[in-house]
C-alpha positions in Angstrom: -12.9 -45.5 54.0 -16.1 -46.1 52.4 -15.4 -48.8 49.9 -18.9 -49.9 48.3 -21.0 -48.0 46.4 -24.4 -48.6 45.8 -26.4 -47.5 42.8 -30.0 -47.6 42.0 -31.0 -47.9 38.8 -34.1 -50.2 38.4 -36.5 -47.5 37.8 -38.1 -47.5 34.6 -37.4 -44.3 33.0 -40.8 -42.9 32.5 -40.2 -39.1 32.0 -38.4 -40.4 29.2 -41.2 -41.3 26.9 -40.0 -43.7 24.4 -36.0 -43.6 24.6 -37.1 -44.9 28.1 -38.4 -48.2 26.7 -36.2 -49.6 25.0 -33.5 -48.6 27.2 -32.8 -48.1 30.8 -31.6 -44.2 31.6 -28.5 -45.5 33.0 -27.5 -47.5 29.8 -27.9 -44.3 27.7 -25.0 -43.0 26.5 -24.2 -39.3 26.6 -20.8 -39.1 25.3 -18.7 -42.0 24.5 -19.8 -44.1 27.9 -23.1 -44.7 29.1 -24.2 -42.7 32.3 -23.4 -45.9 34.5 -20.4 -46.6 32.9 -19.0 -43.0 33.9 -20.2 -43.4 37.0 -18.4 -46.6 37.6 -15.0 -45.1 36.1 -15.2 -42.6 38.8 -16.3 -44.3 41.0 -13.1 -46.7 40.7 -10.8 -43.8 40.0 -11.3 -42.7 43.5 -10.7 -45.6 45.8 -14.3 -47.7 45.4 -13.7 -51.3 45.1 -16.4 -52.9 45.1 -20.0 -51.2 42.9 -23.2 -53.1 43.7 -25.9 -52.0 41.0 -29.2 -52.7 41.6 -31.5 -53.4 38.6 -35.0 -53.9 37.4 -36.5 -52.9 34.3 -34.4 -54.6 31.3 -32.0 -55.6 34.0 -30.4 -57.4 30.9 -29.0 -54.7 29.8 -26.5 -53.6 32.5 -25.3 -57.2 32.0 -22.2 -55.7 29.7 -21.1 -53.2 33.0 -20.7 -56.3 35.1 -18.8 -58.6 32.5 -16.7 -55.6 31.4 -15.4 -54.9 35.3 -15.5 -58.4 36.5 -14.6 -58.0 40.2 -15.7 -54.6 40.9 -19.4 -54.4 39.5 -22.1 -56.7 41.2 -25.7 -56.7 39.5 -28.7 -57.1 42.2 -32.3 -57.3 40.6 -35.4 -55.9 42.4 -37.9 -58.4 40.7 -40.4 -56.1 42.5 -39.2 -52.7 41.0 -42.0 -52.0 39.7 -44.0 -52.1 42.7 -41.7 -51.3 45.1 -39.4 -48.9 43.6 -35.5 -48.9 44.3 -35.5 -48.0 48.1 -37.6 -51.7 48.9 -34.3 -53.2 47.3 -32.0 -51.0 49.0 -33.4 -52.0 52.7 -33.2 -55.4 51.9 -29.7 -55.4 50.6 -28.0 -53.0 53.6 -28.0 -55.2 55.9 -25.7 -57.8 54.0 -23.0 -55.4 52.9 -20.0 -55.2 56.0 -18.4 -51.8 56.3 -18.9 -48.1 55.5 -20.8 -47.7 52.1 -21.6 -44.8 49.6 -25.0 -44.5 48.0 -25.0 -43.1 44.8 -28.3 -41.5 43.9 -30.6 -43.7 41.5 -30.3 -42.7 37.6 -31.7 -39.0 36.9 -32.8 -39.6 40.5 -35.0 -36.7 42.0 -33.6 -37.5 45.2 
């Protein structure tokens, strides 16, 4: 059974123009919760126990999610997000994660 999910959220949101410069895509609200918080709630509801969110651009804006879901959500910063893209940290991170894991494609990703 998959118990760990990885969400890639390090991107700069350039297609969002001005709105993406101020707020990462994952922190934008489409309803009452942000896109990432909706994902967290859904993942926890289906039995995922650990959610690793790879951040980069405006990483500090993701910190309230880690605090709100303490123990379930872990933020991992990719300081090279502008040069490397999200997949760099995913490749570095995977060997340290034990067991099966689910890659939830990046927020707004074209994967």
